[in-house]
N, C-alpha and C positions, 0 to 999 in steps of 0.2 A: 127870468129863468134862462139857462144856457140852452141854445139850440145848435145842433151839429148837423152838417151836411157833408156826406162823403161823395167823392167822385174819383174817376180814373180807372174803374173796373172795365172789363171787357173780355174778349176772346183772344187768346194767345196760344201759339204753339209751344210745346214743351221745349225748355231751354231758353225761352224768350224772357222779356222783362216787362214789368208794369210799374207805374208809380201811382199810389193812392194818396189822395189828399183829403183832409178833413178841416173844414172852416167853421169856426165857432162865432156865434153872435150872442148878445146879451151880456149880463154881468158874469165875469169869470173870477171874481174876487175869491181868493182862497184855494183856487184850483192848483193842485200841486202834483197830480198824477194824470198822465195821458197815455192811452193805450189803444192798440188794435186787437180785436178779437175776430174769430171767424166761426162760421157754423155751416157744416156740410149736411146734406139731407140724411136724416136718420142718426145724426150725431149731436152731441152736446156742443154748446158754444164753448170755445176754448181760447185761452190767451195766446196771442201771437207775439206781441212785443209791448213793452211799457217804457216810458221815459218820464222822469221826474222833473220838477222845476229846476233841480240842480244838474240836469242833463245826465243823470245816471240811467243806464239802460239795462233791460233784461229781456231775453228772448226765449221762446220755446226751443227745445233741443232740435225739433224738426226743421227749423228755419235758420238756425245759427249758421253764419257764414254766407247766407244767401240774401237775407232781408236786412234792411237798415231802417230804423225809426229815427225821425228827427222832428224838431219843433222850431217854430219861429214865433216867438212871443209878440213881436211887433205886428205881425200879420194874423195873429190868433189862429194859427194852423198847426196841425201835426200831420206828418207825411210818412209813408211807408214805401221805400224803394224795394222792389221784389225782383231779384235776378235768378237766373237758372231755375225758372219755374217748372214744377212737376205736376202731372195730372192730379196727384193727391192734394195739391194746394187749392183745388177747385172748391169754392165755398162762397158764401156771402160774407163780406168783410165789414165789420162795424167799428167805429171809433167810440171811445169813451173818455170823458173828462170827469174826475172826481176829486174830493178833498180827503185824502188819506185812505187807509185800507178798508175801513168799515163803511164808508160812504158809497152807496151804489152809483151815485153820480148821474151823468147824463149820457144818453145814447143817440147816435145817428140812426138813420133808416136803413143803412147798409148799401153796399155796392157789390154787384156780382162779379166774381172772377172765375173764368172758365179756362182751363188749360187742357188743350187737346194733345193727344199722343201722336 
């Protein structure tokens, strides 16, 4: 089974930057979609960014131009570079690996990102 561990969260001032990383272990055969989601208190978990095995990316409108998702297959990692952070970016960020659109895939435990004003 795939196991995912996120890191890189923390407290940052508005306008600052953070880089989140997710490291996978276990068998990743067939994984072709990797993504970052976030969940703020009282809100649903939402998609932040996705990258496919073909390096196609997709971003939520709220983070376009500020966040960049990338993957390193050799190191079994997916990262999220977050620039120009805003207080509304405050949430727990989770990474997800899955096999296609209908597969729920595997989830990490999350890493807290807090952006102060």
